[in-house]
Every structure is written in structure tokens, then in C-alpha cells.
N, C-alpha and C positions, 0 to 999 in steps of 0.2 A: 362583773357580769359582762358578757360579750355584747357589743352594740347590735341593735336591731336595724337592719338596713331599711325597713319600712318606716321607722319612726324617728331614728336619730337624724337631727337636722344637718349634721356635717358629713353625712355619708353620701357618696355618689352612687345612686341606686343602680345605674347601668354598670358601673365598675364591679359591684358585688354580684350583679346578675351574670356578668361574663365569667367571673371566678366560679360561681356556683355551677354554671353550665359546663365548665371545664372539668370540675371535680365530680359532679353528679349529673351527667348529661340528661337532658329531658326535664330537669327540675328548675329551669330558669324562672318559671312563673312564680316560684316561691319568693324570689327576691324582687320581682318587678310588680307583681300584683297579687294581693291576697285572694285566695279562692276558698270557699267553704270546704272543709274536710280535704285538704290537699293530699294527705296520705292515702285517701281512698281513691281519688280520681287523678292519679298520676301516671305518667309513662316512664318514670325513672326506673331503670331496670333493677337497681339495688333495693329500692322500696318494694317493688313488685316481688322480688325474691323473698324479702321478709314477710310479705303478705302470704305468699305460698307456704312458708314455714309455719306461720301462725295458723293458717287453715289446716295444715297437717296436724298441728297440735290439738286442734278441736276434734278432728277425726280420730286421732289415736286415743284421746281421752274417752270418746264415745265407744270405740271398739274395745278398749280395755275393760270398761264397765260391763259390756255385754259378755266378754269372755269370762269375767269373774262370776257373773250370774250363771253361766253355763257350768263352770266348775262346781259351784255350790249345789246346783240342782243335780248334777251327776252323782255327787257323793251323798247329799242329804235331800233326796227327792221330795220329802214331805214338808220341807221347810217353806213357810210363807215369807216372802221377801218384801220389804217396803217398795212401793211403786210398782212391783211386779206381781205380788200376791203369790198364789199357788201356780207354779210353772207347769203347764200341761205339755205333753209331747209335741204338739204342733207349735207351741210357743218356743220350745227348745230349738226346733228346726228354724224358726224365724230368727232366733238369736244367732244360730250358726250362719245363716244366710247373710245377715246384716254385718256381723263381725268380719266375715271373710271379705265382703265387698268393701267395707270401709278400709280395712288394712291393706288390701292388695291395690286398690285403685287410688285411694285418697291419702295414703301414707307412703307406701313403698314405691309407688310410681311417682307421686307428686313431689315429695320432699327432695330426693336425691337428684332428680332430673330438672324439674321446673324450678324448684326452690334454689338449689345451689348454683345451677347454671345461670340463672338471672342474677344471682348475688355477685358472682366473680368472673363469669366467662368473658365479658367484653374487655376487662382490664387484663386478664390473662393472655389475651391475644393482641393487646395494644390498641383495641378499639375504644372509641369514646362512648358508644352506646350499643344497644342491640340494633340489628338492621331494620326491624319493623316495630318501632316502639308502640304505635297505636294497636297493632294486632297483638302485641304482647299483653297490653292491658285488657283487651277483649278476651284473650285466652284465660286470663285469671278470673275475670268476672263470670265467664261461662263455667269454669270449674267450680266457683263458689255456688253458682246456681245449681249445678249438678248435685253438690253435697246437700243443699237445702231440699231439693226434690227427693233425694234418697231418704233423708231423715224424716221427711213428711210421710213416708210410707207407714210409719208407726201409728199415725193418728187418723189415717183414712179408714172408712168402714172395712172391716175384715182384717185390718192390721197388715203387718209386713209379710212379704212372700216367704214361702217355706221350701222352695225348691233348691236351696243351696246357692253359693256364689257362682256356681257353674250353670245353674238354671237348665238342667237337662229336660227336654221334652220326653214324653208327652205331658208330664205333670205341669211344666211351665206353659204349655201351649193351650191348656184347657182351663177356662176361668173357674169351672166348678171342681177343679182338681183338689181343692182343700182350702182351709182358711188362708186368707192373704193372697190367693192366686187370682183374684179378680183385680180390683183397683190397685192393691199393693204391688202386684206383679207388673202392672202397667207403669207404676211409678218407678219401679226398678229399671225397666227397659228404657224409659225416657231419661232417667238420670244417667245411665251408662252411655246412652247415645250422645247426650250433651257432653259428657266427659270425653268421649272419643273425638268429637269435633274440636273441643278445647285443646286436647292433647295434640291433635294434628296441627292446629294453628301454631301452638307453641313450638312444636318440633320444626316446622317450616322456618320459624323465626330463628331458632338455634342454628339450623343448618345454613341459613342465609348469612348469619353473623359469622360463622366459622369460615365459610367459603369466601365471602365477599368483604369482610371487615378486618382481616388480619393486617397488622401493620408491616412496615418495611422490615425485611429480615425474618419475619415469622413464617418460615417454611414448614412443611408438614413434619419434617424430622426435628423441628425445634419446638413443637407444640407440647405443652404439659400433658401428661397421661390423663388428667381429668378432662381435658378438651377432647382427646381421642375417645374417651368413654362416652361423653355427651354426644359426640358426633355419631358413633355407632348406635347408641341407644335411641337417638332421634330418628335414624333411618329405620330401626326396628319398629318404632311407633308408627311411622308413616305406612309401613307395609302391614303390620299385624292389626293395628286399630282400624284400618280401612276394612279388613275382612270381618272383624268383630262388628263394626257398624252395619255392614251388609247383613250379617246373620241376625242382628237385632231387628232390622227392618222386616226380614222374612218371618221371624217369630211373631212380631207384632201383627203382620198380615194374617198369619194363621189364627191369631186370637180374635181378629176383628173383621177381616175381609173375606172369610170363607176359603182361603187358600189352604193348601195342605203340603207345605214343604217338609214339615217334621212330624205330622200326625199320620200314623199308619191307618190303613183301611180296617174297619171293624174294631177299632180301639175302644175298650170298655173302661170308662172313667165314671166313678160315682153312680153306677147303675145305669149309665146311658151309653149306647153304642154310637160312636162317631164314625161315619162312613162317607164323608164328603170328599175323600181323596185317597191317595196312596203315597203318602210321604214317608220319610225315613228319619227316625231320631239319630241314626248314625251320621247323617249329613250335618246335624248340629254339632256333634262331637268333633268331626273333622274341622268345621269352621271355627268352633270355639277354641280348640286346642292348637290350631294354627296360630291363633293369638296367644293362647295361654302359656305356651312354653317360652316363646320370645319375651313374654311379660316377665318371666323370671330374670332374664338377662337385662331387661330394661330397668329392673329394680336393683340388680347386683352390680352391673358394669360400672355405674358411677361410684359405687363403694370401692370397687377395685382400683379405680383411678385415684380416688382420695387416699386410699391406703398406701398405694405406691408412692405418692407425693409426700405423705406425712412420714413414712418410714425413712425416706431419704433425708427429709428435713431433720428428723430427730436422731438419726444416727450420724449425721454430717457426712454422708457418703452418697455418691451418685447412685441412681437406680441401676441395679445389676441387669445388664442386657436390655437397655432402653429400646433398641430396634425390635428385639424379640417381643417385648411387652406391648408395643404398639401393634405389631403384627398379630399377636394372639388376641388382642381386643377385637380386631376385625374378624379373625377366624372364628372366635366364639359367636360373634353376631351372625356370621354366615351359617355356621352349623346349627345355631339355635333355631333357624327357620326350617330345618329338615328332621326334627326329632319328635314332633308332636305326637306321633303314633304310639309312643311308649305309654301314654295315658290311656290307651285303648286296647291293651293286650287281651282283656277279657271280654271285648265287645263282639267277638266272632270274626275279627278281620282275618284275611288270608294269612296263613302261617309264614309264607315267604315275605309278605309285607312286614309281619312282626319281626322277622329276622333282620330285615333291612333297617328297621327303626332301632332295633337293639344295637346294631353295629354303629349307626350314626350317634346313638346316645353314648356308647362307650368311647367313640372317637372324640366327642367334645370334652372328655376328661383329659385329653392330651394337652390342649392349650391351657386349660384350667390348672393342670399340674405344673406346667411351665411357669405360670404366674406364681404359684406357691413356692416353687424353687427359687425364683427371683426374690421374693419377699424374705425367705429364710436366708438366702445368700446376702442380702442387704443387711439383715440383722446380725449375721455372724461376724463377730470381730468388730462391730461398729461401736462407737461411743454412745451407748444408749442414753438418751435424755428422757426419763420416764415422766413426762408431762401427761396431763389428762388426755389430750388428743392422741398422744402416742400410745397410751394404754388402750384406748378404745380401738385404735388401728390394729394393735396386736390382738385384741379380743376378736376383731373381725377375722383375722387370719385363723385363729383357733377355731372359731365357730364354722368358718367356711370349710376347713379341713374336716371337722367332726361331721358336719352335715353332708359333705361331699363323699365321704367314704361309703355311705349307704346308697349313693346314686348308682354305681355299677351293679349293686344287688338288685335294685328295682328295674334295672335295664334288661334283666334276664326274664324272658316271658315265663319260663317254668317257675321261677321264684315269685314273680309279680302276681301270678295267678292266685297264689296263696295270700300274699301280703296286700294285694290291692284292696283299697277302701278300709284298711285297718289303721290302728293308731301308729303303725310303723311308718306309714306314709305321712301322717300328721307330724311325727317327730322329724322326719327327713326334711320336709319343706319349711318347718318352723325354724330349724337350725340354720339351714343354708340360705334361706330367703328372708324369713321374718327377723330372726335375731341377728344374723350377720348384717342384713340391711339396716336394722335399727342401730347397731354399733357403729356403722359407717356414718349414719346421720348424726349420732352423738359426737363422733370424732369431728365431723365438719362443723357442727355448731360450736363446740368448744374452740376449735381452731380459728374460725372466721368470725367469732363473736366480736373481736375488736373492730372489724370492718362495719359491723352493724351498730355498735354503740360507742366505740372509742374507748371501751373498757375491757378488762380481762375478767373471766369468770374465776371464782375462788377455787384454787387448786386442791385444798384439803377436802372440801366438800365434793369436788369433782372426782377425786380418787376414791373416796368412800362410796360415792355413787357407782363408780366402775366396778369395784370389787363385789359389792352386794349384788349388782345386776348380773355380773358374770356367773357367780355361784348359783344364784337363783335361776338363771336361764338354763344352765346345765341341769339343775335339780328338777326343773319343770319338764324339760323336753327329752333328756336322755332316757328316763324310765319309760317313756311312751314307746320306745322300741320294744321293750319286753312285753308291754300290753299288746302290741301288734303281733309279736311272735306267738302270743297266747291266743290270738284270733279275735281280739275285741274289735267289733265294728266301730267306725269313727263317728257314726251318727246316732248311736243309741243314746237315748236321753237319760237312762238310768241303768244301773246294774242290779239293784235290788229287785227280786222277783223274776230274774232271768235264769239261765241254766247254772248249775253249780260251778261249772268251769269259769263262767264270767263273774259270778258272785265272789269267787275266790280272788279276783283282781281288785276288789273294793279297797283293801288296805293300800295297795299300790296307788290307786287313783286318789285316795285321801292324802297320801304324802305329796303327790303331784299338786294337789290343790293348795296345800300349805306353802309349798315353794312358789306357786303362782301368786299367792297373796303377798309374799315377801317381794317378789319381782315387781308387782304393781306398786307396793308401798315405797320401794326404792326410788320410784320416779318422782315422788314428792321432794326428795333431795334435789333432783335436777330442776324441778319447777322453782323451788325456793332459791336455788343458786342463780337460775336464770333471771328471776325478778330482782333479787337483791343486787346482783352484779350489774344489771342494766342501769341502776341508779347510784349504787354505792361501791361498785368494784374499783379496783386500782386502775388508774389511767394507763392506757397502752401507748407505747411509742408507735411511730409509723410502721415499723417492722419488728414487732415484739418477738417473733420466732426466728429472726435472722434467716428468712426464707429467700429463695432466688427468683420465684415467679413474680410477675409484674402487678398482681393485685396489691402487693405490699410496697410498690414503688411510692416515692414521696407524694405524688399527686393523688394517691388513693386514700388520703386521710378522710375520716368520717365527715360527712357533709354538715353535721351539726356544729363542727368546730372550725369551719373555714373562715369565719369572721374574726378569729383571733389572729389571722395571718396578716402581715403588712406587705407581703410580696404580691405585686400585680402580675397576673399570668396572662400572657397573650395566647391567641389561638395556636401560634406556631410552637409555643413552649409545651403544649399538651400533646404534641405528636410524639409517638414512640418509634424507636428503632431497636431491633433485636440483633445482638451480636453473637449469641451463643445458645447452647441448649438449655433446657429448663432445670437441670439438676447439677450445677457446677459447685459441688462441695469438695472440701479438702483444703489443707493448709496452704496459704498463699505466701509469697515473699514478704508481703506487708504484715503478716501475722494473722490476717483474717482467714476464716475457714469457709468462706462462701463468696460468690460474686453474682449479682443479679443479671438477668438476661439483658436488660436494657442499659447496663453499665458499660461505657465505651473504653474505660481505662484498663484493658486487659487484651491479651491476644485472642482474637476470635477463634472459634473452633474450626 
């Protein structure tokens, strides 16, 4: 057993505190003074990263359960479910609202950006810690509070809101608009407002770390592509979440302070005419989607960076066109701010504006396609090492391509007029955003698991998890394109009792439901692997994947194992210096096929 620095009589407490602070900055108090629940009230960036990932795990579990209840009700509408009973149409809309909110905000935004950036960003740029550690902890706890407030909407009088995760007014602006639109809708607004503030604080911290904490030699053209993706995604958060927060405050004012930003004059809701102003629901659409489409890239850009890094690692080849890949990351972020109008083609906007948004939407496919070509070029002829992280990275590429192919279709106003608000749209964004994003999260967890626990996840179970998840994902979401082409609206709670055309789609939706059950069941393999490996998995070396980036440098061993070392580390020994780019793979004169960024014994680039 490793000695405990707090109880072992022969241990120099300050010596171990200095070592711990060097290896896990911000956690010195663990060695110098015991505090209650140190994992909860820490400013250690790596622990906070793990906390974000665990919080996302809670959110994705809740969101998955809600989605399965939706699938069951759509196919078997008369079935009474445990804890839910007979699902009414308004209950179905509440499930849609909460499922979308949980997945978009608390999973796809939080895990790839806040979770992984806190986990490895400082080490990847040679920093000892995040620039603002206290703000970092505050950001996490505000995010946790936002999740609690959101889930509490289920138990307040009236239940959860029914206006969808987009909360379009006037339904969302009038408390009498339906069940859940009173206190439940207020809870939704408060939750997302808190989340906006927390994300804003976290992004300021990430940007300050990247800009101000890079070590000597870590120039912009030597940053890993993960760092580039977190940089651009954080900038998008600052811009888009600020607009969303303003929109939330305006909507809250409409509901409680008699304003009329979004409520039109003479609006008839639940038999009552509201005439206290002359607002426009279209204003909400512009404000919300100015946030909403950058949100797609906030979720996907970190996955792109992770995929690029892992493909290089497991093909043992440099990233093809690194300067282009960093430039396209920035270009996607810029173009992502000017495409929001394609969500509003059927809103009555000026046709010339629709044409402009169609052009910008098609333009963003250019840098995205450049990334795909780089990934395929990196894979082509490479010595593929089909580890579990590599498989999930390749799965990300597959899903991103499959989902992206339908993007130019929806970018055409004449086609979107028919397909808007059908299952075709559901299929598109679940493939390119939800499933591609989820695969990048899985890739990151399997890859960086040794940094969290000092152990490796089981490869056999991991590969089984990958193949079942990939097949089930395509089986669930590809057929939805056909339901959308047949005209099935996305928010119908059941097909039985509708038109003959829609009832004919019931067998298709039944097959989709079966694949959805398999997709959800496959995640128990991941959970079992995660828990078992954390305690019983094979011990990992300092650099188990033979990677070049600095989170795998010798000083990045797991903090729980530092007491086994007999080497005393001074502050000067923890300083990093970078000598080359992040993806130096290829056979070397000494027989090695890689060299780390911080290794001086090679000719710098």
C-alpha cells in the first residue's frame, strides 16, 4: 500500500504537498490538510473535468430514459408505463422538451468542451493549471445547479414545459398556454439562464488559459487541434450564449412584467385575447437560432479536434494538412455565426434573406469537407491500430459524413419548405450532432481514461460496445429520413388514429424503436466497463498510447499514484518547453515512431 502523507510518521508533509501541486495543480491541500469531501470542493482542473463528465453521465441517463418513453408511446400509445402511467399528448411534448434540453445543453455542450478541456487542456499547452481555478470551480457548481433546477421542473405543479427545447413563443410566453407552461416553464428559463452564465465563465477560463498560460515554445502553429477546437468553441460560447441569455430575460419579462417582446397584439391563447403589446415571435426565432446553430459547432468542434488527434495517433502518421485543419476550425466558427436563418425558411422571411442564408449554409460545407478529406487522407495507407478510441474516432467520421450529406438538402429553401419539422430534420441533426458528438465523447473517455484512473478500459468490451452502438445508431436514425420524406411531423405523439398515410409508417417506427432499445442497452456495456476498469482494469504506463502531446508526458501520471515515486520534483522541473509540432509521428533513427512535443533530443521543426 502506498504511504499516506497525512498519517505516515516518516513522510515530509511539505515534500509531498509540493509534488502533488506539481502533478495536480490546485490540489496541494489534499496533502497538507484534510478537508471534508475534497473531490467536491476542489479547484484541481482534472478533478473538475471528471466532475463535468460524471454530471454529463447523469444527464445522458435521464435524457435516454425520456427518449425511450417517447419511442414506446409513439408505437404503443395505449401502453401504461411504470412511473409514467398513460402518456397523454401533453406529456409527450414535455418529454420532447426535456429530452432535447438535457442532451443539447448538459451532454453535447458540457462533456466535449467543459469536461475534456478541464481534463487535459493545461497539460497540452504546458501549463500547470487553468488560469482561473476558482472561477473554474464556480462554473461547475453553477452548471450542476442548472441541471438540478431543470430536473425539478418534473415535480413542480403543472409539470415540465411542453414548448420544446426551442421554446417558441407565444406558447412559451403565456403561462396559460398549456400544462407545464406556468412554473415548469419558469424553471426551464431559470435553468438555461444559469447554464449560460456557467458556460460563459468556463469559456473565459479556457480562453484565458490558452492565451496566457502556454509554455515556452507553444506557438499557435504548435497547438494540438484539440486546443484549437476548444479555443474556437469557447469564443462561440461567449458570443452565442450571451444572445441566448438576453433572449431568456426578455421572455421572462413577457411572462411576468407585462412586456411584449414576443407576444403579438390580439394573440388568442386558451380562450383569452392578449393585447398588452405588439411583439413578434420572429424576434425570438432570430435570437434563439443565432445561438442555436453555433451551438451545433460548440458540440461538434471538440469532437473534430479529438478525432484528428486520435487518427494521427493510431495511424502513426502526422495529421494531413495541419495548417489547413487549424484554419478550417476557425472558418467553421466564423461561418457558424451567419447561418442561423436556415432554421427559419418557413417563417415568412424575405426570400432574398433566405437565399443569403442558403449560400452561407452551403459555404460552411467547404471547410467541413476539407476536414473530412484530411481524416480520410490520414487513414489512407496508415498503419491502423484498431483500438477502441480509434474505432470510435472512425465512427465519428462515418456519422459526420452520413449526417452532413443531408445538410445541403435542408439548405435549399424550396426543399426545406417540405421537409421542415419532419423526421428528416430529426434524422439529420441526430446523426451529425447527437451521435457524432456521442462517438467523440466515447473516444475521449476511452483514450484519456488512464489520466483519470491510472488504468486502461477493457478493449474487448469496448470494441463490442462500439460495434453494437454503431449498428444501432444507424438502425435508429437512418430510417427516420424515410419517415420525413413521407411527411411525418416530428412532434406527433402517436400515429394510430391519424391519416392512412401516417398510419402506414407505423411498421417503420416500430423497427426504429427496436433499434433504439438496442442502442440504449449497449450503453450498459460502457457503464460496466467504466466501473470495472476504474478499479480492476490493467495498470497503464505513463504514455500507454505512445502519443506526442504533453498530457502524456511523465509529469502527467495520475495524482493517486504520485506517492509511489521516490523522485523529488522542484518547481523548475515542472516547467515545460515545446520544441516541435503536436503530431510528430514516423520512423525515427532510434527505431521509435514518435517524439513528444517537449522532448529536446531531436531537431526542432
